C-alpha positions as CSV (number, residue, x, y, z in Angstrom):
1,M,18.5,0.5,18.5
2,T,16.0,2.0,20.9
3,D,13.1,0.1,22.5
4,D,10.6,2.1,20.3
5,E,12.6,1.2,17.1
6,R,12.6,-2.5,18.1
7,A,8.8,-2.4,18.8
8,I,8.1,-0.8,15.4
9,R,10.3,-3.3,13.6
10,D,8.5,-6.1,15.5
11,L,5.2,-4.6,14.3
12,V,6.3,-4.8,10.7
13,D,7.5,-8.4,11.1
14,T,4.2,-9.3,12.8
15,W,2.3,-7.6,10.0
16,M,4.2,-9.6,7.3
17,A,3.9,-12.9,9.2
18,A,0.2,-12.4,9.7
19,S,-0.3,-11.5,6.0
20,K,1.5,-14.6,4.9
21,A,-0.6,-16.7,7.3
22,G,-3.9,-15.1,6.1
23,D,-4.5,-13.7,9.6
24,T,-6.4,-10.6,8.8
25,A,-7.5,-10.1,12.4
26,T,-3.9,-9.7,13.5
27,V,-3.1,-7.3,10.7
28,L,-6.1,-5.2,11.6
29,S,-5.0,-5.1,15.2
30,L,-1.8,-3.4,14.1
31,M,-3.5,-0.3,12.6
32,S,-5.5,2.5,14.3
33,D,-9.2,2.7,13.7
34,D,-8.6,6.0,11.7
35,V,-5.8,4.6,9.5
36,V,-5.6,6.0,6.0
37,F,-4.1,4.1,3.1
38,L,-2.9,5.9,-0.1
39,V,-2.5,3.4,-3.0
40,P,-2.0,4.4,-6.6
41,G,-5.2,4.1,-8.7
42,H,-7.6,4.2,-5.6
43,E,-9.2,6.8,-3.5
44,P,-7.8,6.9,0.1
45,F,-9.4,4.2,2.2
46,G,-9.4,3.1,5.8
47,K,-9.6,0.1,8.1
48,E,-13.1,-1.0,7.1
49,A,-12.2,-1.0,3.4
50,F,-8.9,-2.8,4.1
51,A,-10.8,-5.5,6.0
52,A,-13.3,-5.9,3.1
53,A,-10.6,-6.1,0.5
54,S,-8.8,-8.7,2.6
55,A,-11.9,-10.8,2.9
56,G,-12.3,-10.6,-0.9
57,Q,-8.9,-12.0,-1.3
58,S,-9.1,-14.8,1.3
59,E,-8.4,-17.5,-1.3
60,F,-5.0,-15.9,-2.2
61,R,-1.8,-16.8,-0.5
62,I,0.6,-14.0,0.1
63,D,4.4,-14.2,0.1
64,G,7.0,-11.5,0.3
65,N,9.1,-9.3,2.6
66,S,9.4,-5.8,3.8
67,E,12.8,-4.2,4.4
68,I,12.9,-1.1,6.5
69,R,15.3,1.4,5.0
70,E,14.7,4.3,7.3
71,L,13.0,4.7,10.7
72,Q,12.6,7.8,12.8
73,V,10.9,8.1,16.2
74,L,9.8,11.6,17.2
75,G,8.1,11.4,20.6
76,D,4.7,9.6,20.2
77,W,5.0,9.6,16.4
78,A,7.3,7.7,14.1
79,W,7.7,7.2,10.4
80,L,9.4,4.5,8.3
81,R,10.4,4.1,4.7
82,S,10.5,0.5,3.5
83,Y,10.7,-1.5,0.3
84,L,7.8,-3.9,0.1
85,D,8.0,-6.9,-2.3
86,I,4.9,-9.1,-2.3
87,T,3.4,-11.9,-4.5
88,M,-0.3,-12.6,-4.5
89,I,-0.8,-16.3,-5.3
90,P,-4.3,-17.3,-6.5
91,P,-5.6,-20.9,-6.1
92,V,-5.7,-21.0,-9.9
93,G,-3.8,-18.8,-12.4
94,Q,-0.6,-16.8,-12.4
95,P,0.9,-15.1,-9.3
96,V,0.9,-11.3,-9.3
97,R,4.0,-9.7,-7.9
98,R,4.0,-6.1,-6.7
99,A,7.0,-4.2,-5.3
100,G,7.9,-0.7,-4.4
101,W,8.4,1.8,-1.7
102,T,6.1,2.5,1.3
103,L,6.0,5.4,3.7
104,T,4.2,4.6,7.0
105,I,3.4,6.9,9.9
106,L,2.8,5.4,13.3
107,R,1.5,6.7,16.6
108,R,2.2,5.4,20.1
109,Q,-1.0,4.6,21.9
110,P,-1.7,5.4,25.6
111,D,-0.9,1.8,26.4
112,G,2.6,2.1,24.8
113,R,1.8,0.1,21.6
114,W,2.6,1.5,18.2
115,L,-0.1,1.4,15.5
116,G,0.0,2.4,11.9
117,V,-2.1,5.5,11.2
118,H,-1.2,6.4,7.6
119,S,0.4,4.4,4.8
120,H,1.4,5.5,1.3
121,M,2.3,2.6,-1.0
122,S,3.9,3.0,-4.5
123,L,3.7,-0.6,-5.6
124,A,4.2,-1.6,-9.3
125,R,3.0,-4.8,-10.9
126,G,5.4,-7.2,-12.5
127,V,8.6,-5.7,-11.2
128,P,11.6,-7.7,-12.4
129,Q,13.1,-10.0,-9.8
130,D,16.5,-8.3,-9.7
131,S,15.1,-4.7,-9.2
132,H,14.7,-5.0,-5.4
133,G,15.5,-1.5,-4.2
134,K,17.9,-0.8,-7.0
135,R,15.9,1.7,-9.0
136,T,17.6,5.1,-9.2
137,V,15.8,8.4,-9.1
138,K,17.6,11.3,-10.8
139,A,17.4,14.7,-9.3
140,R,15.8,17.3,-11.5
């Protein structure tokens, strides 16, 4: 594993740990100011909308994991494909589980840090517990 691959894996680990801890400031520090998120059912949105949505969910606890399945570094750019499995736990009511694939594009900054610049998430609600990464896609 290269130093860049390790740095990117550390970024993902830090993002997940900060999400679980409710540390939105750390999560925001891991994305570029011009980041774009593509999430089913929503218009593309950026860092400001992500921060606002996070503030609106501050009472929720987050649990879950992200498993990187593929990671490629190409100069100052990198992309990763991962399986994300998260549960949003409200103070009252039933937890909501979402799981699915993500594709994230990262860019190395002038100071050497990697930041997320584009993220596509295909997360489904209520995914059965045993389906983690086991769905098959048939070629057409």
